[in-house]
GUFIRO-199379 format. One record per residue (C-alpha): residue in three letters; x, y, z. Coordinates in steps of 0.1 Angstrom, whole numbers, plus 5000, padded with zeros to 4 digits. Layout:
BEGIN
res, px, py, pz
ala, X, Y, Z
...
REM end
This chain:
BEGIN
res, px, py, pz
unk, 8446, 2916, 3938
unk, 8412, 2902, 3947
unk, 8402, 2866, 3949
unk, 8380, 2868, 3918
unk, 8404, 2888, 3896
unk, 8418, 2858, 3877
unk, 8386, 2838, 3876
unk, 8366, 2837, 3844
unk, 8329, 2845, 3846
unk, 8320, 2808, 3844
unk, 8343, 2800, 3873
unk, 8328, 2829, 3893
unk, 8293, 2815, 3887
unk, 8303, 2780, 3897
unk, 8320, 2794, 3928
unk, 8288, 2813, 3938
unk, 8266, 2783, 3934
unk, 8290, 2759, 3952
unk, 8294, 2780, 3983
unk, 8257, 2775, 3991
unk, 8255, 2738, 3983
unk, 8270, 2710, 4005
unk, 8263, 2673, 4002
unk, 8262, 2650, 4032
unk, 8259, 2613, 4035
unk, 8222, 2615, 4042
unk, 8216, 2641, 4015
unk, 8244, 2640, 3989
unk, 8250, 2666, 3962
unk, 8239, 2656, 3927
unk, 8265, 2673, 3904
unk, 8259, 2676, 3867
unk, 8285, 2680, 3840
unk, 8274, 2686, 3804
unk, 8298, 2681, 3775
unk, 8290, 2687, 3738
unk, 8276, 2652, 3732
unk, 8272, 2636, 3766
unk, 8259, 2643, 3801
unk, 8274, 2631, 3834
unk, 8258, 2630, 3869
unk, 8273, 2620, 3902
unk, 8263, 2618, 3938
unk, 8289, 2633, 3961
unk, 8293, 2633, 3999
unk, 8313, 2665, 4005
unk, 8318, 2659, 4042
unk, 8337, 2627, 4036
unk, 8351, 2638, 4002
unk, 8337, 2607, 3984
unk, 8318, 2602, 3952
unk, 8291, 2577, 3959
unk, 8285, 2567, 3923
unk, 8284, 2581, 3888
unk, 8261, 2577, 3859
unk, 8266, 2591, 3824
unk, 8252, 2587, 3789
unk, 8282, 2565, 3782
unk, 8275, 2541, 3810
unk, 8266, 2505, 3799
unk, 8232, 2505, 3817
unk, 8222, 2538, 3800
unk, 8236, 2530, 3765
unk, 8215, 2498, 3765
unk, 8183, 2520, 3767
unk, 8194, 2547, 3743
unk, 8182, 2543, 3708
unk, 8202, 2554, 3677
unk, 8184, 2586, 3667
unk, 8176, 2598, 3702
unk, 8180, 2635, 3711
unk, 8205, 2646, 3738
unk, 8176, 2658, 3759
unk, 8159, 2624, 3759
unk, 8193, 2608, 3768
unk, 8196, 2631, 3797
unk, 8162, 2621, 3810
unk, 8172, 2584, 3809
unk, 8204, 2593, 3828
unk, 8183, 2610, 3855
unk, 8160, 2580, 3858
unk, 8188, 2555, 3861
unk, 8206, 2577, 3886
unk, 8175, 2578, 3908
unk, 8171, 2540, 3906
unk, 8207, 2535, 3917
unk, 8202, 2560, 3945
unk, 8172, 2542, 3958
unk, 8192, 2509, 3958
unk, 8216, 2526, 3982
unk, 8186, 2540, 4002
unk, 8191, 2576, 3992
unk, 8159, 2595, 3987
unk, 8168, 2632, 3990
unk, 8196, 2650, 3972
unk, 8209, 2686, 3968
unk, 8209, 2696, 3931
unk, 8241, 2712, 3918
unk, 8236, 2725, 3883
unk, 8273, 2734, 3881
unk, 8272, 2768, 3863
unk, 8247, 2756, 3837
unk, 8213, 2773, 3833
unk, 8184, 2752, 3845
unk, 8169, 2743, 3811
unk, 8174, 2719, 3783
unk, 8195, 2688, 3792
unk, 8201, 2698, 3828
unk, 8164, 2702, 3834
unk, 8156, 2669, 3816
unk, 8181, 2651, 3839
unk, 8165, 2667, 3870
unk, 8130, 2658, 3857
unk, 8140, 2622, 3850
unk, 8154, 2619, 3885
unk, 8123, 2633, 3901
unk, 8100, 2610, 3881
unk, 8119, 2580, 3893
unk, 8114, 2591, 3930
unk, 8143, 2613, 3939
unk, 8135, 2644, 3960
unk, 8154, 2677, 3957
REM end
């Protein structure tokens, strides 16, 4: 039985993406997870197996900026901006973007655009 036989198509896609992307301490991996209502982003150092920090639409610093009737795409852009600000505080300027099996449009693209606007380089 092959290695991919039991994996679903989503898991295969994630595996194909992750085998090309590795985060280091100088250039960590920006991993995105998208749930039905929220979006999560974290900077990960794969060589040391450590998560540097995490930002989500549920984080206190993000929820203070989110208005009541804001769309999920707009929330994602704010998450990207705050992630970039936190990264610059830790003197991280370049990251490797891991879209984590999601297509690069909608909320994932908005998060990436927000991070780029705030000064993060991919």
